[in-house]
C-alpha positions in Angstrom: 67.4 25.8 -52.3 69.1 24.3 -49.3 66.0 22.3 -48.6 65.8 21.1 -52.2 69.5 20.2 -52.2 69.2 18.2 -48.9 66.1 16.4 -50.2 67.9 14.3 -52.9 68.2 10.7 -52.2 71.8 9.5 -51.5 71.9 7.6 -54.7 71.0 10.6 -56.7 73.6 12.7 -54.8 76.4 10.1 -55.4 75.5 9.9 -59.1 75.6 13.7 -59.4 78.9 13.8 -57.5 80.5 11.2 -60.0 79.2 13.2 -63.0 80.3 16.6 -61.5 83.8 15.0 -60.8 84.1 13.8 -64.3 83.2 17.2 -65.8 85.4 19.1 -63.4 88.6 17.0 -63.8 88.3 17.3 -67.6 88.5 21.1 -67.4 91.8 22.7 -68.5 91.7 24.8 -65.4 91.7 21.6 -63.4 94.4 19.6 -64.9 96.7 22.7 -65.5 96.4 23.8 -61.8 99.3 22.8 -59.4 97.4 24.2 -56.3 93.8 23.5 -55.8 91.6 24.5 -52.9 88.6 22.3 -52.2 86.0 22.2 -49.4 84.6 19.6 -47.3 80.9 19.0 -48.1 78.3 20.0 -45.6 74.6 20.3 -45.6 73.9 18.4 -48.9 76.7 20.2 -50.9 78.2 18.3 -53.8 81.1 16.4 -52.2 84.4 17.1 -54.1 86.3 14.2 -52.3 86.6 12.3 -55.6 88.1 15.3 -57.4 90.4 15.9 -54.5 91.6 12.2 -54.7 92.3 12.7 -58.4 94.2 15.9 -57.8 96.3 14.1 -55.0 97.0 11.2 -57.3 98.2 13.7 -59.9 100.7 15.2 -57.6 98.8 18.5 -57.1 98.8 20.4 -53.8 95.3 20.4 -52.2 94.1 23.1 -49.7 91.0 23.4 -47.6 89.5 26.6 -46.2 89.5 27.4 -42.5 88.1 30.2 -40.6 90.6 33.0 -40.1 91.1 33.3 -36.2 91.5 37.0 -36.2 89.9 38.7 -39.3 86.0 38.6 -39.2 84.4 36.4 -41.8 87.6 35.7 -43.7 89.2 32.4 -44.7 92.7 30.9 -44.6 93.6 28.2 -47.0 95.6 25.3 -45.4 97.5 22.5 -47.2 95.7 19.3 -46.7 96.2 15.6 -47.5 93.6 12.8 -46.9 93.9 11.5 -43.4 95.3 14.8 -42.0 93.6 15.7 -38.6 90.5 17.9 -38.8 88.6 19.8 -36.2 85.0 21.2 -36.1 84.6 25.0 -36.4 81.9 27.1 -34.9 79.5 26.4 -37.7 79.8 22.6 -37.3 82.0 22.3 -40.5 85.2 20.3 -40.5 88.4 22.2 -41.3 92.2 21.5 -40.9 93.9 22.4 -37.7 95.4 25.8 -37.7 98.4 24.8 -35.5 101.2 23.6 -37.8 99.2 24.2 -41.0 100.9 25.4 -44.2 98.8 28.5 -45.0 98.7 30.2 -48.3 96.9 33.4 -49.5 94.1 33.0 -52.1 96.3 34.5 -54.8 98.8 31.6 -54.4 96.2 29.1 -55.4 95.5 28.3 -59.0 92.0 27.1 -58.7 89.4 27.4 -55.8 86.5 25.0 -55.8 83.5 26.5 -54.0 80.2 25.2 -52.6 77.0 27.1 -53.2 73.3 27.2 -52.5 72.2 28.7 -55.7 73.5 30.1 -59.0 72.5 31.7 -62.2 73.6 31.4 -65.8 76.0 34.4 -65.4 77.9 32.5 -62.6 76.7 34.5 -59.8 76.2 32.5 -56.5 74.5 32.5 -53.3 76.5 30.8 -50.6 75.5 29.9 -47.0 75.0 33.6 -46.2 78.2 34.5 -44.2 80.1 36.0 -47.1 83.3 34.3 -46.2 84.5 33.6 -49.8 83.4 37.0 -51.0 85.2 38.9 -48.3 88.3 36.7 -48.7 88.4 36.9 -52.5 87.2 40.3 -53.1 90.8 41.6 -53.7 93.1 38.6 -53.5 92.3 36.2 -56.5 93.3 38.1 -59.6 94.9 35.0 -61.3 93.0 32.3 -59.5 90.1 30.5 -61.2 86.9 30.2 -59.1 84.6 27.2 -59.8 81.4 26.3 -58.1 80.0 22.8 -57.7 76.2 22.3 -57.7 73.3 20.2 -58.7 71.4 21.5 -61.7 68.3 21.9 -59.6 70.2 24.7 -57.7 70.0 27.0 -60.8 67.8 30.0 -60.6 66.8 32.6 -63.3 68.8 35.4 -61.8 70.6 36.4 -58.7 70.6 40.0 -57.4 74.4 40.5 -57.4 75.7 43.0 -54.8 78.9 45.0 -55.3 80.8 42.8 -52.8 79.7 39.5 -54.4 82.4 37.6 -56.3 81.4 36.1 -59.6 82.6 32.7 -60.4 84.5 31.7 -63.7 82.3 28.6 -64.1 79.9 26.3 -62.3 79.9 22.6 -62.8 76.7 20.5 -62.4 75.9 16.9 -63.2 74.5 18.1 -66.4 76.7 20.9 -67.7 79.5 23.4 -67.2 78.1 27.0 -67.0 80.8 29.5 -68.0 80.7 33.1 -67.0 79.5 35.5 -69.6 82.3 37.8 -70.7 
């Protein structure tokens, strides 16, 4: 799936990002949220930068994940505005600087936008394999909406969900919004 995601031409990727942004920003969970966590795209992921720009323009607080320095495979969420300095973490992914950052726990965020490698129609996801989001959100997100961004080509028939996997509320693609089955 990662190879398939990376194989898209830049024009296809840009068009998909525009369509995903349009669908995402029209969702009630997006426009009603005051605090939204995004991510910085890496390795062919759908880039949420346009949605982040819309959120900032609407006066919403934006956050980005950063690796927790002490807890293994856990994330912090740091307040972020476009232009704030970034560093490169041990996986080669940009993240906010920890020093001086306003950190909030996941339960203080209204909506967390997440990348993914693959998903199914039940809103199960496969991430990059580290389990960072799953470990972080396992117990700390009860009132937080979780939405994944993906290309429709990343959908698979079924994902073997494990007990520690966190199911998303919805997945937004360039073609549709897939909502979790109740």
